[in-house]
N, C-alpha and C positions, 0 to 999 in steps of 0.2 A: 563480586561486582558491588562495583557502587551504588549505594541506595540513593534513590531518584532524589530523595531530600539534601543531597550532598553535592546536588549539582546549581550552577546560578540559575536565576529566574531565567527561562528561554526569552522572557519580553526586556528584557535589561537592555539598556542602551550600550551599542555595540560599537568600536571604533577599529579603525588600522591605525598602528604604532608601527613606526619604523626598528627594524632587528640591525642593533649594533653592536658589532663583537669589536675590540678592541680600539674602539673610535671609528669604526669604519663602516660605513652602512652599507649592508650586505644586499641590497635589493630586494629584499623579503620583506615580509609585513606580518605585523604579531595581530592576530584579530582578538581582541581583546572587550569582554563583559563585564559592565560595571554595574554589580550586583549591590543593591541597597545594604545586604546585610555582608556579604561575605567578601564586598570591595570590588577591586579590579582582578578578574581573574581571565589568563588567560588561555584560550580554547583552539587555537590553530594558528598554523605558518601557512602563508599566502604569497603570490608574486605581488610585485608592486602595482602592476595592474588590474589586478583583482576590483571587480566590482561587486563590493561588498552589499550583500539583502539582508537587511535586518529581519529577523522571523517577526517581527511585527509588523512590519512594509509587507512581506511574504501574506501575510495574514489578510493587508489590504487588499493585496491583489485577487487573491481568490474569494475573498468575500465581495467583491466588486463582481466579480465572474456570477457569483451565485444571484447577485441581486439585480443580472441583467439577464439572468436565465428565467424560463416561465415557470419554475420549480419553487417550493418551499422547500429549506433543509434544516436538518435537526444534524445536533454535533454527536459524534460516535465513541470517538477512540483520540487520544493524543500519546507521542511518543517523545522522548527527550532524552537522550545522552549526554548532554554537555555539548557537542558538536553537530547532530544531526538530528532535525526536527521534522516530526510527522505528525502532519493531523488529520482526520478522516469525518466526513460528512453523509449523511444518505437524505435522499429525498422522503417527505412525509408520505407521500403519495407511491403506489405501487407501481412498476411500469409491465409488470409481465403479472399474468393469474395463472395458476398452477393448481386448479382445483384437483385434480388427479392426488395429489397428495397433501392437499388444504395448506397450500402454501402459496408464496407471493416474491417476487421480487423487486427491490428500489434501484433505483440510480444512487451509484454513491461516488466520493469526490476523495482524490486524497491529494495532500499537500507537502511537498517534501522540498526541505531545501539544507544547506551544510554550512559550516562555519569553518571546514577546513579543505575547501576546493574538490571533494570527493562527488559532487554532484552538481546540476544546474538547479534552478528554481523549477520544480516541476509540481504539476498539476496533473493527476491521472484519471481518468473514468475508471468505477468500479461496480460490482453490483454487489446486493445486500440481500441475503434469504431473510424474509419475514419472521419465520418462526423461532430462530435464534442468533439474529443477526449476525451470522457467519458471514463475513466480508472473503468478496471474488475478488483477486487483484491482477490485471492482465492490463500490462500497458501495451503491447502489442495488438491487443484487438479491439479493444472500445476507443481508444484515443489518448492520447496523450499530449500536453500543451507546457511547452517547455522556456524559459529564461534567461540568457545565457548572462553569466557575474560577470558583465563586462560594465565599464565606466558609465553608458548610456543611459543602462535600466530601463530602455525603452519596452512598454508593453504594446503588444499589437493585440487589442480588445477586439478585434472585428475577427480574429485568427481563433483568440483564446474563446470566442462563441461559439465559431464554425466547429471547432473540437467537441464543444461539448455538446453541440446539436449532434454531428455526427456519431459521437461516442452514444447518446442515448438511442441513437437508431441503428448503429450496430448491436448496441445490447437489447433490444427489442427484437433484431434478426437473429438472435439467439435463442429467441424463444422454441423455436423446432428443437433445437438437440437441447434444451434443458427438458421438454416434453417427452422425447426420448430416452433420455435418460429416467426418467421414471419408470419406464414401460421396460428396459433393459435389463435384465439380469446380469449381477459381478461374475464375470467369468476370471477362472484362474490367470488367463493370460494376461486380462486388463490390469489385476493385479499384480503378475510380475512386471507389467511396463513401469507399474508408478514404483514399487522396490528397486527398479534398475536406474531410474533419473538419477542421475552422478549429480544433479543440482539439489537433491533431499538429503537433508541430513541423515545418518544412520540413526540417531539416538530418536528422532521425531519417526522414522520408517520402524523402530521396532514397537513403537509405543501405538502407531496407527495400525500396525499387523494384529498388534493383539486385541484392540479394538473393534476391528473388523471380525475379529474370532469369535470376541463375545458377542457384539450383535448378531452374529450367524449361529448363536447357540453354545458358541464353547465349544465346537465340536472340531473347527479347525477347517470347516469348509464355507464355502459362500454363498451356500442354499437360503434362496430367498432374502438376499441384498439385493439393491439396483443399483445401477452406477450413481443413480442419485442418492441413496444412502450413502454409499461411500465416499462421494463427493464430500457430504456434509458432517460425517466422521471426522476427515482430514481437518473440512475448513474450522469444525469445533476445537481442534485441538488446537491448531493454529490462530485462532479468532483471539484479535486485541495481542498485538505482537508486542512485547517491549522493548524490540530494538530494531536496527535497521536490516539486521541480519533476519528475524522473523518477518520482518514483511518480503524479503527476497525469497524465502522460502514459502510463504504464502504464494506468492508470484506463480513460484514453478510448480505447485502443485496443484494448482489452479490451469496454467498452462497444460500441463499434463492431462486433466481429465477432459478440458474441452477439444482436445486432441483426438481424445477417446470418442467424444461425444458426433465426431465431426464424420466418425466411420462406423457409427452405430445406423444399421438399416431399419 
């Protein structure tokens, strides 16, 4: 895998240049980053009607959304692989208090942008656990705002703020599920449900099962562990993902446990 220092600056100026083959315009465009050190670096091929969002402009969008929100934010993590950009923030104030386990949950945001047409400009609501800043990503549950890569580059600010407000409300509505997880023991069927999730990488699952066994006393049982413990063991392994695949893994794992939490009595 290439080192992060081998990639061009994610905030470098970016442009679309025609792809010409044998003197013929192919109607495709090359996404080119103009790095001050590396020079011009092609990072993707897109259609001629592709509306390019630079990472710097995408950052302006999320910064404006955070500015219009009632919360104070701090940066947590950033991913850049030359084509896909993700940046993460969390609120400085906690949204849910979990005194049962001496923990709390903060609201989070994740910005996603691409230079290869693989995704829209997306801003997803997240949750962050206070004790170890493990992030929980769930685009399906807490809210998602997206902007198409079109020529208009229009941003519906009212919709963006509405999605954030609804996301915060949805997160708070999950407080009961989180509390139930802190009081519900991890049972073997729940662990098997996680292990059978096809969206989760077998390598991660192997590490996860070993960690669960170690936290349970190394005897291969889940005695003494709660669903909350099991969730945090996995999110710790997946925290601060280094690439887009890692983000998707974190999302799949989060959704798996939220599904389990909704069925806790």
